[in-house]
C-alpha positions as CSV (number, residue, x, y, z in Angstrom):
1,M,31.6,-23.5,41.4
2,A,28.0,-24.6,42.1
3,S,26.8,-21.0,42.0
4,T,28.5,-20.5,38.6
5,S,26.8,-23.5,37.2
6,L,23.4,-22.4,38.5
7,K,23.9,-18.9,36.9
8,A,24.8,-20.6,33.6
9,V,21.6,-22.8,33.7
10,A,19.4,-19.8,34.6
11,A,20.9,-17.8,31.8
12,A,20.3,-20.6,29.3
13,L,16.7,-21.0,30.5
14,S,16.1,-17.3,30.1
15,L,17.5,-17.3,26.6
16,A,15.4,-20.4,25.6
17,S,12.2,-18.7,26.9
18,V,13.0,-15.6,24.9
19,A,13.6,-17.7,21.7
20,V,10.2,-19.4,22.1
21,A,8.4,-16.1,22.6
22,Q,9.9,-14.6,19.5
23,S,9.4,-17.5,17.1
24,A,5.8,-16.7,16.4
25,N,5.0,-14.9,13.1
26,E,8.7,-14.6,12.1
27,T,10.0,-15.0,8.5
28,V,13.7,-15.8,8.1
29,W,15.0,-14.3,4.9
30,S,18.7,-15.0,5.0
31,S,21.3,-16.8,7.2
32,F,25.1,-16.3,7.4
33,S,27.1,-18.9,9.3
34,Y,30.7,-19.5,10.1
35,V,31.4,-23.1,10.8
36,L,34.4,-24.7,12.5
37,Y,36.0,-27.8,10.9
38,G,35.3,-31.2,12.4
39,E,37.8,-33.5,14.1
40,R,41.1,-34.0,12.3
41,T,44.3,-35.7,13.0
42,P,46.6,-33.5,15.1
43,E,49.0,-31.0,13.6
44,G,51.8,-32.2,15.8
45,G,51.5,-35.8,14.6
46,I,53.5,-37.8,12.1
47,F,50.9,-37.2,9.3
48,Q,49.5,-34.2,7.6
49,P,46.2,-33.0,9.3
50,S,43.3,-34.9,7.7
51,L,39.6,-35.1,8.3
52,T,38.6,-38.2,10.3
53,P,35.4,-40.2,9.9
54,L,34.2,-38.7,13.2
55,G,35.0,-35.2,11.9
56,A,33.0,-35.9,8.7
57,Q,30.1,-37.2,10.8
58,Q,30.2,-34.1,13.0
59,L,29.9,-31.8,10.0
60,Y,27.2,-34.0,8.4
61,S,25.2,-33.8,11.6
62,Q,25.5,-30.0,11.7
63,G,24.4,-29.8,8.1
64,S,21.4,-32.0,8.9
65,L,20.4,-29.7,11.7
66,F,20.6,-26.7,9.4
67,R,18.3,-28.6,7.0
68,A,15.8,-29.2,9.8
69,R,15.9,-25.5,10.8
70,Y,15.9,-23.8,7.4
71,L,14.6,-26.2,4.7
72,S,11.6,-27.9,6.4
73,N,8.1,-26.7,6.7
74,S,7.0,-29.7,8.7
75,S,7.3,-30.2,12.4
76,L,10.7,-31.3,13.7
77,S,11.5,-34.7,15.3
78,D,11.7,-34.7,19.1
79,E,15.5,-34.9,18.9
80,D,15.9,-31.9,16.5
81,N,13.2,-29.9,18.4
82,A,15.3,-30.2,21.6
83,I,18.2,-28.5,19.7
84,T,16.7,-26.0,17.4
85,T,13.4,-24.5,16.2
86,N,11.8,-24.7,12.8
87,S,12.6,-21.4,10.9
88,P,12.3,-22.1,7.2
89,I,13.9,-19.5,4.9
90,A,11.4,-17.8,2.6
91,G,11.6,-18.8,-1.1
92,I,14.5,-21.3,-0.8
93,E,14.7,-24.6,-2.7
94,Q,14.0,-27.1,-0.1
95,H,15.0,-30.3,-1.8
96,A,17.2,-29.6,-4.8
97,L,20.3,-27.4,-4.3
98,D,20.3,-24.1,-6.2
99,S,23.8,-22.6,-6.1
100,S,22.4,-19.2,-7.0
101,Q,20.7,-19.1,-3.6
102,I,23.7,-20.4,-1.5
103,S,27.3,-19.3,-1.3
104,V,29.9,-21.6,0.2
105,T,33.5,-20.6,1.0
106,S,36.2,-22.7,2.5
107,T,39.9,-22.5,3.2
108,T,42.1,-24.8,1.0
109,D,43.0,-27.1,3.9
110,S,41.9,-30.6,3.0
111,Y,40.2,-31.3,6.3
112,V,38.2,-28.0,6.0
113,V,37.1,-28.7,2.4
114,G,36.2,-32.3,3.3
115,G,34.1,-31.2,6.2
116,T,32.4,-28.6,4.0
117,L,31.3,-31.4,1.6
118,A,30.1,-33.5,4.6
119,F,28.0,-30.5,5.9
120,L,26.5,-29.9,2.5
121,Q,25.6,-33.6,2.2
122,G,23.6,-33.1,5.4
123,L,22.1,-29.9,4.2
124,Y,21.1,-31.2,0.8
125,P,21.2,-35.0,0.8
126,P,20.9,-37.1,-2.3
127,V,17.4,-36.8,-3.9
128,T,15.8,-38.2,-7.0
129,N,13.2,-36.7,-9.3
130,S,13.7,-33.2,-7.8
131,F,15.6,-30.5,-9.7
132,A,16.1,-26.8,-8.9
133,Y,14.3,-24.4,-11.2
134,N,17.4,-22.3,-11.8
135,N,19.3,-25.4,-12.8
136,G,17.0,-26.2,-15.6
137,G,14.2,-27.9,-13.6
138,T,12.7,-31.2,-14.8
139,N,13.5,-30.3,-18.4
140,A,17.2,-30.7,-17.7
141,S,16.6,-34.3,-16.6
142,T,14.2,-35.3,-19.3
143,L,15.4,-36.7,-22.6
144,A,13.8,-36.5,-26.0
145,N,12.6,-40.1,-25.8
146,G,10.7,-39.3,-22.6
147,S,13.0,-41.0,-20.2
148,S,14.2,-39.2,-17.0
149,I,17.8,-39.2,-15.7
150,N,18.9,-38.7,-12.1
151,Y,22.3,-37.6,-10.8
152,P,24.7,-40.5,-9.9
153,L,24.9,-42.0,-6.4
154,G,21.2,-41.9,-5.9
155,G,20.7,-38.3,-6.8
156,Y,23.9,-36.9,-5.2
157,Q,23.9,-33.0,-5.3
158,Y,26.9,-31.1,-6.5
159,P,27.6,-27.9,-4.5
160,N,29.6,-25.0,-5.7
161,I,32.4,-24.5,-3.1
162,Q,34.8,-21.5,-3.4
163,T,38.1,-22.4,-1.9
164,V,40.3,-19.4,-1.2
165,S,44.0,-19.7,-0.7
166,S,46.1,-17.3,1.3
167,T,47.2,-15.6,-1.9
168,D,43.6,-14.7,-2.7
169,P,42.3,-11.2,-1.4
170,D,39.1,-12.9,-0.3
171,S,41.0,-14.9,2.2
172,V,41.2,-12.0,4.6
173,W,37.4,-12.3,5.2
174,L,37.7,-15.9,6.1
175,E,41.0,-16.0,8.0
176,G,42.2,-12.5,8.5
177,H,44.9,-13.5,11.0
178,A,46.7,-16.0,8.7
179,L,49.1,-13.7,6.8
180,C,48.8,-10.7,9.1
181,T,52.4,-9.9,10.0
182,E,51.4,-7.6,12.9
183,Y,49.1,-10.3,14.3
184,G,52.1,-12.6,14.5
185,T,54.3,-10.0,16.0
186,S,51.7,-9.3,18.7
187,G,51.5,-13.0,19.4
188,N,55.3,-13.0,20.0
189,D,54.8,-10.0,22.4
190,F,52.4,-12.1,24.4
191,R,54.8,-15.0,24.6
192,N,57.4,-12.7,25.9
193,S,55.1,-10.9,28.4
194,D,55.3,-11.3,32.1
195,I,51.9,-13.1,32.3
196,A,53.0,-15.7,29.7
197,K,56.3,-16.2,31.4
198,E,54.5,-16.9,34.7
199,L,52.2,-19.3,33.0
200,F,55.2,-21.0,31.3
201,N,57.0,-21.5,34.6
202,A,53.8,-22.5,36.5
203,T,52.8,-25.2,34.0
204,L,56.2,-26.6,32.9
205,D,56.3,-29.4,35.5
206,F,52.7,-30.4,34.6
207,Y,53.5,-30.6,30.9
208,E,56.8,-32.5,31.3
209,T,55.4,-35.0,33.7
210,T,52.3,-35.6,31.6
211,W,54.3,-36.1,28.4
212,Q,56.8,-38.4,30.1
213,E,54.1,-40.6,31.6
214,V,51.6,-40.7,28.7
215,F,53.3,-39.6,25.5
216,P,57.0,-40.4,25.8
217,N,59.2,-39.8,22.7
218,T,56.3,-38.4,20.6
219,L,57.1,-34.7,20.3
220,P,60.3,-32.7,20.6
221,N,61.2,-31.6,24.1
222,M,61.3,-28.0,23.0
223,M,57.5,-28.2,22.5
224,I,56.6,-29.5,25.9
225,N,55.6,-26.2,27.5
226,F,53.0,-23.5,27.6
227,D,54.2,-21.9,24.4
228,Y,52.7,-24.8,22.6
229,A,49.6,-25.1,24.8
230,Y,47.1,-25.5,21.9
231,E,49.3,-28.0,20.0
232,L,49.7,-30.1,23.1
233,Y,46.0,-30.1,23.9
234,D,45.1,-30.8,20.2
235,Y,47.5,-33.8,20.3
236,A,46.2,-35.1,23.6
237,Q,42.5,-34.7,22.8
238,Y,42.9,-36.8,19.6
239,A,44.9,-39.5,21.3
240,Y,42.3,-39.6,24.2
241,D,39.5,-40.1,21.7
242,H,41.2,-42.8,19.7
243,D,43.6,-44.7,22.0
244,E,42.2,-46.6,24.9
245,S,45.5,-46.9,26.7
246,V,46.0,-43.1,26.4
247,R,42.5,-42.5,27.8
248,D,43.3,-44.6,30.8
249,A,46.8,-43.1,31.3
250,L,45.9,-39.5,30.8
251,G,42.5,-39.4,32.5
252,A,39.7,-36.9,32.0
253,D,41.0,-34.6,34.7
254,R,44.4,-34.0,33.0
255,L,42.7,-33.5,29.7
256,V,40.6,-30.7,31.2
257,V,43.7,-29.0,32.5
258,L,45.3,-29.2,29.1
259,R,42.2,-27.7,27.5
260,T,42.1,-24.9,30.1
261,W,45.7,-23.9,29.4
262,A,45.0,-23.9,25.6
263,N,41.9,-21.8,26.1
264,I,43.8,-19.2,28.1
265,Q,46.6,-19.1,25.5
266,Q,44.3,-18.8,22.5
267,F,41.9,-16.3,24.0
268,N,44.9,-14.1,24.8
269,L,46.2,-14.5,21.2
270,N,42.8,-13.8,19.5
271,G,40.5,-12.1,22.0
272,N,42.7,-9.6,23.9
273,L,41.3,-6.2,22.6
274,S,43.8,-4.1,24.6
275,A,46.7,-5.3,22.6
276,S,47.7,-3.1,19.7
277,G,49.9,-3.4,16.6
278,L,51.1,-0.4,14.6
279,Q,48.4,1.9,15.9
280,D,47.0,2.2,19.4
281,G,43.6,0.7,19.7
282,D,43.7,-1.3,16.4
283,M,42.9,-4.6,18.3
284,I,45.3,-6.4,16.1
285,R,44.9,-9.8,17.9
286,A,41.2,-9.8,17.0
287,I,41.9,-9.0,13.3
288,S,40.1,-12.1,12.1
289,G,36.9,-11.1,13.9
290,R,37.1,-7.6,12.5
291,M,37.3,-8.9,8.9
292,L,34.6,-11.5,9.5
293,A,32.2,-8.8,10.9
294,A,32.6,-6.8,7.7
295,K,31.8,-9.9,5.6
296,V,28.6,-10.6,7.6
297,V,27.3,-7.1,7.1
298,A,28.2,-7.1,3.4
299,Q,26.6,-10.5,2.7
300,L,23.3,-9.6,4.4
301,S,23.3,-6.2,2.7
302,S,23.7,-7.9,-0.6
303,H,20.7,-10.1,0.1
304,I,18.7,-7.0,1.0
305,S,19.8,-5.2,-2.2
306,S,18.6,-8.2,-4.2
307,A,15.1,-8.0,-2.5
308,G,15.7,-11.4,-1.0
309,T,16.4,-13.3,-4.2
310,E,20.1,-14.0,-3.7
311,G,22.3,-15.2,-0.9
312,K,19.6,-16.9,1.1
313,I,22.3,-19.0,2.9
314,A,25.9,-18.0,3.2
315,L,28.4,-20.5,4.7
316,M,32.0,-20.0,5.6
317,F,34.2,-22.8,6.9
318,G,37.5,-22.3,8.7
319,S,39.4,-22.3,11.9
320,F,38.6,-21.3,15.5
321,E,40.5,-18.0,15.6
322,P,37.6,-15.9,14.1
323,F,35.3,-17.3,16.7
324,L,37.3,-16.1,19.7
325,A,38.0,-12.8,18.0
326,F,34.3,-12.1,17.3
327,F,33.3,-13.2,20.7
328,A,35.5,-10.6,22.3
329,L,34.6,-7.8,19.8
330,A,30.8,-8.4,20.2
331,D,31.1,-8.4,24.0
332,L,30.1,-12.0,24.3
333,A,33.2,-13.0,26.2
334,N,32.0,-11.2,29.3
335,S,28.4,-12.5,29.1
336,E,26.7,-15.6,30.5
337,P,27.0,-18.5,30.5
338,F,30.2,-17.9,32.3
339,G,33.3,-18.7,30.2
340,L,31.6,-20.2,27.2
341,F,32.8,-17.5,24.8
342,Q,36.4,-17.5,26.1
343,T,37.0,-21.1,25.2
344,I,38.0,-22.8,21.9
345,P,34.7,-24.1,20.3
346,Q,34.1,-27.8,19.9
347,P,34.7,-29.4,16.5
348,G,31.8,-28.6,14.0
349,S,30.6,-25.6,16.0
350,A,28.7,-22.8,14.2
351,M,27.8,-19.2,14.8
352,V,24.9,-17.9,12.9
353,F,23.5,-14.5,12.0
354,E,19.8,-14.5,10.8
355,L,18.0,-11.8,9.0
356,F,14.3,-11.9,9.7
357,S,11.0,-10.0,9.9
358,T,8.1,-10.3,12.3
359,N,5.0,-9.2,10.3
360,G,4.3,-12.8,9.3
361,D,4.1,-11.9,5.6
362,D,6.6,-13.8,3.3
363,S,4.9,-12.9,0.1
364,S,7.0,-9.7,-0.4
365,F,10.4,-8.6,0.9
366,P,10.1,-6.2,3.8
367,R,11.5,-2.7,4.0
368,Q,14.8,-2.3,5.8
369,H,13.3,-0.8,9.0
370,D,11.2,-3.9,9.3
371,L,14.2,-6.2,9.3
372,W,15.8,-7.7,12.4
373,V,19.0,-9.7,13.2
374,R,19.7,-12.3,15.8
375,F,22.9,-14.2,16.7
376,L,22.9,-17.9,17.5
377,F,25.7,-20.2,18.6
378,R,25.9,-24.0,18.8
379,N,29.0,-25.3,20.6
380,G,29.7,-28.6,18.9
381,T,27.3,-31.1,17.2
382,G,26.1,-33.3,20.1
383,T,22.6,-33.9,21.1
384,D,23.3,-31.9,24.2
385,A,24.4,-28.8,22.2
386,P,21.4,-26.6,21.3
387,M,21.5,-23.8,18.8
388,T,20.9,-20.9,21.2
389,E,20.3,-17.2,20.7
390,Y,22.6,-14.8,22.6
391,P,22.5,-11.0,22.9
392,L,25.3,-9.1,21.2
393,F,27.1,-6.0,22.2
394,G,26.5,-6.3,26.0
395,R,22.7,-6.3,25.7
396,G,20.5,-8.1,28.2
397,N,19.0,-11.6,27.7
398,S,15.7,-10.1,26.6
399,E,17.4,-8.3,23.7
400,T,18.6,-11.3,21.6
401,R,17.2,-9.6,18.5
402,M,17.9,-6.1,17.3
403,P,16.9,-3.9,14.4
404,W,19.0,-4.3,11.2
405,S,20.2,-0.6,11.3
406,D,21.3,-1.0,15.0
407,F,23.2,-4.2,14.1
408,V,25.0,-2.5,11.2
409,D,25.9,0.5,13.4
410,Q,27.4,-1.7,16.1
411,M,29.3,-3.9,13.7
412,D,30.7,-0.9,11.9
413,K,32.4,0.2,15.2
414,F,35.1,-2.5,14.8
415,S,34.7,-4.1,11.3
416,I,37.3,-3.5,8.5
417,R,35.6,-3.1,5.1
418,E,38.6,-2.7,2.9
419,V,41.4,-5.1,2.0
420,S,43.8,-2.1,1.6
421,E,43.1,-1.2,5.3
422,W,43.9,-4.8,6.3
423,C,47.1,-4.6,4.3
424,D,48.2,-1.5,6.0
425,M,47.2,-2.6,9.5
426,C,48.9,-5.9,9.1
427,S,52.0,-4.7,7.3
428,S,51.3,-7.6,5.0
429,V,53.7,-8.6,2.2
430,T,51.2,-10.6,0.2
431,T,51.2,-10.2,-3.5
432,F,47.7,-8.7,-3.6
433,C,48.7,-6.1,-1.0
434,S,51.6,-5.0,-3.1
435,A,49.3,-4.8,-6.2
436,L,46.9,-2.4,-4.4
437,N,47.4,1.3,-4.9
438,H,47.1,2.5,-1.3
439,S,47.3,6.1,-2.2
440,S,44.0,5.9,-4.2
441,G,42.3,3.9,-1.5
442,S,41.2,1.2,-3.9
443,S,40.6,-2.3,-2.6
444,S,38.4,-5.4,-2.7
445,N,35.1,-5.1,-1.0
446,P,33.8,-7.9,1.2
447,S,30.6,-8.2,-0.8
448,S,32.5,-8.9,-4.0
449,G,34.3,-12.0,-5.2
450,S,38.0,-12.3,-5.8
451,N,37.6,-11.8,-9.5
452,D,36.1,-8.3,-9.1
453,T,38.5,-5.5,-10.0
454,N,38.6,-1.8,-9.3
455,S,39.3,0.6,-12.2
456,D,41.4,2.7,-9.8
457,V,43.9,-0.1,-9.0
458,S,47.3,0.5,-10.5
459,L,49.8,-2.2,-11.2
460,S,52.8,-2.6,-9.0
461,P,56.3,-2.8,-10.6
462,A,56.5,-6.5,-9.8
463,L,53.1,-7.2,-11.5
464,A,54.0,-5.1,-14.4
465,G,57.2,-7.0,-14.8
466,V,55.3,-10.3,-14.9
467,I,53.0,-9.0,-17.6
468,G,56.0,-7.7,-19.6
469,A,57.6,-11.1,-19.4
470,I,54.4,-12.8,-20.6
471,V,54.2,-10.4,-23.6
472,T,57.9,-11.1,-24.4
473,L,57.3,-14.8,-24.4
474,G,54.3,-14.4,-26.7
475,V,56.4,-12.4,-29.2
476,V,59.2,-15.1,-29.1
477,G,56.6,-17.8,-29.6
478,L,55.1,-16.0,-32.6
479,A,58.6,-15.6,-34.1
480,G,59.3,-19.3,-33.6
481,T,56.0,-20.3,-35.3
482,T,56.8,-18.1,-38.3
483,A,60.2,-19.7,-38.6
484,F,58.7,-23.2,-38.4
485,V,56.1,-22.4,-41.2
486,F,58.2,-20.3,-43.6
487,G,61.8,-21.1,-42.7
488,G,62.0,-24.8,-43.4
489,I,62.4,-25.9,-39.8
490,R,61.2,-29.4,-39.1
491,I,60.8,-31.6,-35.9
492,R,61.2,-35.3,-35.6
493,R,61.2,-37.8,-32.7
494,K,64.4,-39.3,-31.6
495,G,65.4,-42.6,-33.0
496,P,65.5,-45.7,-30.8
497,K,69.3,-45.3,-30.1
498,E,69.0,-41.7,-29.3
499,A,66.0,-42.2,-27.1
500,V,67.8,-44.5,-24.7
501,R,70.9,-42.3,-24.6
502,R,71.3,-40.3,-21.4
503,H,74.0,-38.6,-19.6
504,S,75.2,-40.3,-16.5
505,S,74.8,-37.2,-14.4
506,L,71.0,-37.3,-14.6
507,G,70.5,-40.1,-12.1
508,G,67.1,-41.0,-10.7
509,F,64.5,-43.3,-12.2
510,K,65.4,-42.8,-15.8
511,G,65.8,-46.3,-17.2
512,A,66.0,-50.0,-16.5
513,E,69.8,-50.0,-15.8
514,K,71.2,-48.4,-12.7
515,M,73.5,-45.5,-13.3
516,E,76.1,-44.2,-11.0
517,P,74.1,-41.3,-9.5
518,D,70.8,-43.4,-9.1
519,R,69.6,-43.6,-5.5
520,D,67.6,-46.4,-3.9
521,V,66.1,-44.0,-1.5
522,S,65.7,-40.2,-2.0
523,V,64.5,-37.7,0.6
524,A,62.4,-34.8,-0.5
525,K,62.5,-31.4,1.1
526,N,59.5,-32.2,3.2
527,G,61.2,-35.2,4.7
528,V,59.3,-37.8,2.8
529,R,61.4,-40.9,1.8
530,H,60.9,-42.1,-1.8
531,E,62.1,-45.6,-2.6
532,R,62.8,-47.1,-6.0
533,V,59.9,-49.3,-7.0
534,G,60.0,-51.6,-10.0
535,S,63.7,-50.8,-10.7
536,W,66.3,-53.3,-11.8
537,E,67.6,-54.1,-8.2
538,L,64.0,-54.6,-6.8
539,G,63.0,-57.1,-9.5
540,G,59.9,-55.5,-10.8
541,P,56.7,-53.9,-9.4
542,S,56.1,-54.0,-5.7
543,G,52.9,-54.0,-3.6
544,V,54.0,-50.8,-1.8
545,T,52.3,-47.7,-2.9
546,V,54.7,-44.8,-3.3
547,P,53.8,-41.1,-3.7
548,P,54.6,-39.6,-7.1
549,P,58.3,-38.6,-7.3
550,V,59.1,-35.1,-6.4
551,A,61.4,-32.7,-8.3
552,T,65.0,-32.9,-7.1
553,E,68.3,-31.6,-8.3
554,S,69.0,-34.9,-9.9
555,N,66.0,-34.3,-12.3
556,A,67.4,-31.0,-13.5
557,G,68.3,-30.8,-17.2
558,V,66.2,-33.7,-18.4
559,T,65.2,-33.1,-22.0
560,F,61.9,-34.4,-23.3
561,G,61.5,-34.6,-27.1
562,A,64.1,-34.1,-29.9
563,S,67.6,-32.8,-29.8
564,V,68.7,-30.1,-32.3
565,R,71.6,-30.7,-34.7
566,H,72.5,-29.7,-38.3
567,H,72.4,-32.2,-41.1
568,E,75.5,-32.4,-43.3
569,D,73.7,-31.5,-46.5
570,D,71.2,-29.1,-45.0
571,D,71.4,-26.0,-47.1
572,D,70.0,-23.6,-44.6
573,K,71.4,-25.2,-41.5
574,D,68.2,-24.5,-39.6
575,S,66.5,-27.9,-39.4
576,F,65.8,-29.7,-36.2
577,A,66.8,-33.3,-35.4
578,G,68.7,-33.8,-38.7
579,L,65.8,-33.7,-41.1
580,V,66.4,-32.3,-44.5
581,P,64.1,-29.5,-45.5
582,V,61.3,-30.4,-48.0
583,R,62.5,-29.8,-51.5
584,P,60.2,-28.9,-54.4
585,A,59.5,-31.6,-57.0
586,E,61.4,-30.8,-60.2
587,Q,59.8,-33.3,-62.5
588,V,56.4,-33.2,-64.1
């Protein structure tokens, strides 16, 4: 154990000396980073996972460190200097955020989006009397009377964050494992494998004893085993950090064991390159890393194509699976320090790809053969977590930087550049996969946004049906409008008596009186209980805050607006709500 620690320290010192030696005369042109969300409430808890104040502070701290590294020309504080070096990006706005220079992408999970905002607050904190040139500069803040206006909250800066849902083709670059059917199938294969069964049996007593002693009656018994190793560690880590009694009962030693089992499970699910899906050698469990690799190359290539004017900083925020997958693909998992790249990263961790040159000239963008790439990783956000350079693809510690062309060649060996290829490899049933014409090979490109289209993409029958339905509705609406204007159709509001009339089968919170089907408590499909508040039996408003009512079967058939009936002396029998058509005046 001691020898392993000494080897890790020696490797870290070697990497640090290389970084110092290489920092002279360097110009950083672009940076691509994938950042893990901060601490959140556990997925196995009674609440939906949410970003905690600690998690927000972790991401804010990471953003502040990025600011110290990329947006400052002055010397760093002693604390920052112990964690990173000063490597300002050429030509970037240092004080006022310019969204044309920065791209930010996040999953739609609330705790990920919240952490993204916290990170950007650290990267570009509130500032007054400073305005980005591409945002209008000082002219945008100056009024005709000569006064100057700052943004609210002391100059708060408003970033442009692209959130991509799982139905967006761009989601495959950010979380390529999420809707990959073959990835899930391969995960089930692992759970049914001999090694997983051995781990299941070997750890079962530990899990059952720990949960009975520390967390009784908290999670279903069916979850207390190795199959849920990550969920159990996630739950225990949160409780250990927030509950003093749990900290005392669990102890640091048992928490380490829980984390170890979770690391083994998740690395097998995301970093096992020998596992295959539909095709031998497709490395299906590392699919998220394969997609991320393509995005890295595409983003940095786009920056090069713009001669350094666009995409100076690219930030992606998501989960830990792409970390483990890329670590395995880039041959980091077998490198020193021992075991670092086979473990789940700490909250707020970041892996970074920097594009730089070494001629010391930042006045003009260099040629491609003068560009270099390095990889950096910071495990967590603590003062003891430095941003360190590591060699990729099995290279030695003296080769932490590599020519741009070599980097692209190595990444191309395992990256997946087309969404259509991802769809085929994953056997995905997502809507965007069904809309792609696989025979023509058309697909989204990692360097493009989700709004970009390809002229060769043909419509699937399902998509064509949707478009046909929309056209039909448009025709019907036009016909209705014509009848309204030229056919004498009129609309009126219900009268007071009609407005309060309702059918007893509607139920729910429809009026002051309680009807037969009305429920005091309804249960939504997600298990949330909704109580009647302010109804007749509770005597008015209550101090309890209740979520908005959800749609239930009892709400079906509710009519808002006017009813339709014929007036007795309506000549054309086509009026709404009993109104007589307007008749022409017959007297002069």
